[in-house]
N, C-alpha and C positions, 0 to 999 in steps of 0.2 A: 413719250416715256412715263411710266407708268407710276403711281402715287409709292408704290412699294420700292421700286427702284431707286426713286429721289430718296425715300426715308434712309434705305439702305446705304446709299450715298453718304447722306449726312452723319450717318451714325459712323461708318467708316472715317470719314474724314475726323470726326471728334475723338476717336479711339487713336487714331494717328498723332492727333495734336497732343493728347494727354501722354502717349508714349514718349514723343519725343520732348516734350516738358520735363518728364522724369529724366530722360536722358541728359538735357542741358543743364540740370540742377546738378546731378551726379559726377557729370563732367568737369563743371565748372568749379565744385567742390574739390574734386581731386586736384586742378590744376592751380587752384587758389593754394592748396598745400605744398604743391612742388613748387610755385613760383616763389613762395614765401620761406619754405626752407631751403632751397637749392640755389634760387636765382635772386633772392632780395627785392627782386624788382617786379611788378607785374605787368608787362608790356604783352608778354605771351598771351595772358589773359585777356588782357583788353582785343586783342584781335579776335580770340577766341569766342569771346561774347558778343563782339559785333556780327561778325559772319553767322554765329549759331544763331543768334538773336534775329537775324534778318531772314533766316529760315523759319525759325519759329513763329515769327509775324506772319507768314506766308501760310503756314499751317492754322494758325489762328483765323485768320479771315477767310480760309476754306473751309474752316469748322462751323464758324458761327459769322455767318455773314452779315453785314451791314445792311438792314432792311427798313426802308420807310414806309412802308405801307401800313397807313395809319388804322385800317379797319382790322387788319390782320392782327396788329399790336393789341388794339382795344380786345376783340375776341378773345385773344392769348391771355390778356389781363382778367377778363371777366371769367374765364375758364378756372385760372389758378383761385379765384374766390369763390368758386361755386355758386355764382350768381345765374 
């Protein structure tokens, strides 16, 4: 796989995560209002947050994979500082 294709996949994953995070926040805000006004209990919100959170975590790990490649991390930190 070419470097550009890998970069495009990472960018697509980050965009997908950001979009899903925004949707998660908006939909849960609406559910909080609905639960508070109409139901008086937050049981519906608990299920929505649990399953939506699991899906959001999957997108998070796809967008920002955990990497333990020490040399790459050091090079990344050095490039941020301009050294």
